[in-house]
N, C-alpha and C positions, 0 to 999 in steps of 0.2 A: 505493499499500500503505498503510496508516495505521499511526499508530505503535505502536499495539498490538501489531501483525504484527512490528513490526522487533523490539520490545523480546525480548530472550532471556528464556525462560520454563523453567520444570522441566525439558522434556522436552528443548530444546534443548541447556540445561546437561549433561543428562544423555547424551545422544547423543555431545556431545562429550566426556567425558570417558572415554567406551567406547570413544572411537574410532570411533564412527558418523558418518557423512559427512551425516547428515541426521535431524531428528528423528522426520521420517515410518517411520521402523524401528519404533518403539513401536507403530505400527498395525497391521505385519504381525505382530509379535509378537501384540499381544491377539487378532487372526485366529486365528492358530496356535492360542493357548491354547484360545480359546473352540470351534475347529474342527477340530484335527488334520488338517491338510490338507495340508501341506507335505511334499513328496518327500525322502528322503534319497537316493534314486538315481533316474536317468532323467533326464528333458529338461525344463528351463525357459525360458520367453519371460518376459522383465521389458520391459515397452513403457513408454517413458517413463522409461527408468531412471535418465538423469544425475538426483543427483549419484553413485546408486549404493548408496544403504542397504539395499534391498529386497535388492541379490543380495548385497551383504556378509554379510547376516544369514545369507542361506542358505548361504553360502560357508564361515563361522562354523562353522555348524551339524554339517558334516562330510559323510561320505557320498560317494556316487560320483554326481557331475552336473554334467551338461552347461549351462553357463548361457548365453543368448543374449540379448543387451541391445541396444536398439532406442530412439535418441532424435534429435531434431532438433540436440543441441549435444553435442560431444566429451564423453567421460565417461572422464577419463586414471584408469590402473591399475583398469579395471573389472576383475572375476575371474571373467572368461571370453572370449568372442566379442562384439565390439563393433560393430554394424549403425549408420553414421550416415545416417539418413532420418525420413520422415516415416510415424507409423502411418497417417494418410488417404492414403497413395498407394502403398508396399512391396508387393510382390510376395510373397505368402505363399511361392512357390516357394524365393525368395531364403533367408528363414527357415528353410525345411524343411532346405537345403542348408547352412546353418549348423550346424544339428542336427545331420547328418550323413548327410543324406538319411532321417531319421526323424521320427515325428510325438513332440508333445511331451505329456507328464504333465499340464502345468500351465502356463497364461498367466496374468500378474499384470501390472495396468494401474493406476497412477496417476497418471496423465495427467491434466493441466489445462491449458488456455488461460492466454497472460497477460491478467487481468481488467482489467475497464476500469472495476468498480464500478457498473456496469448489470446488476442482479441477473437481469434476464430474458435478457439479452445474453449474459451470461456462461453461464447457465444452459443456454440452446441450443448454445454455442458448445463448451461442455463434451459435453453427449451426441453432438455429431459425434463426439469424439474417441470416447466410451464405445463409440457404434454401429462405429465403427474396428476398436477392439478385439474386438468380438464378431466382426465379421468376420474378425478376424486367428486368434481361440479358434478358429472353424468351420474356418478352412483349415489349421489347423497341429495342432489337438489329436486324439489319439487316441480311440478311443471308450472312453467312459467319465472321460475327462479331467475335470480343474476348472479354474474360470475366477472370478480375483477382479479388479472394477473398480471405482475409482472411480466416482461420478455426483453431480454437484451437484444437490440435492433441487430441483423447483418442479414445474410444472404437467404436465411432457410426463414426470417421470420414472415414472410410474407405467406409462406406456405402454412403455418401455423393460425394465424389470423382467419385464412381462408378455412383451414379446418374449425374454428373455434364458429365462424359465420355458419356452417352446416348444421351447427346446433341448437343456435340460439337465433332469434326474431329480428336484434338490434346490434351489432357492433362498432365499435369506432375505437379509435387510439387516441390516446392521451398521452403529453408529458408533463406533467406538472411543474411548476414553476420552482418547487423546493427540490428537484433534482438537481444534483450535483453537476457544473456545467461541462465536466470532462468525461459523464456518464453516457453509455451510448442506454440505456434502460428508457422504456416507456410502458405503458400500461394497456391490457386490451378490457375494454369496459363491454361485457354484453350482457343484454336485456332478454330475457323470456325465455329462458329454456322448453324448446320443442318438446314436445310430450312424446314423441317417439324417439328423443335421442336419450331418454333414460337409459340409465343400465340398472338391471334390479339389486338392490340391497335387502331386502324382504323389511324396507322399513315401510311407514303407513305417511301417505300424503294427508292434508289436511286445508 
């Protein structure tokens, strides 16, 4: 990680002052400001949740939400049910069990690999995580549910966006202002899971 990324910037300082665990909270805040898609009640799955700022943001907004966070790293004080594990291998039935046997309204993923500084390799490894997030979304979302996923831009990114479009009614790309200047990341915001795109996990819709 270069010195620019280590240096505390405006968003990092703002997050710390507000009591959030990471600057990434302002990416989700902008997505919400532009899309108005975060539910006030229902069930939300947060993939790659550590250190927890996205779920913190939802929890602070209030409402009646069931939050399930998944990460390979421990996430202390997670404001919901935390499952330690990899999105690459976790069983969607386990996630739905943590949701109370119900389907989710929203799956959100800010997952990224430990980068190596080789742009194409990092791009491919991150897309593997994005596709894992899409697999989980199709397994745990109810029909009409929404999906937010981080993607590292690169030559295979358009194919992934097209893949998401096959399963959701409305899809757009966003690059929030809080994204680091040197970052190649953007977010795919997908609304309305098509009923025929669900993968069976044994959970109930509501």
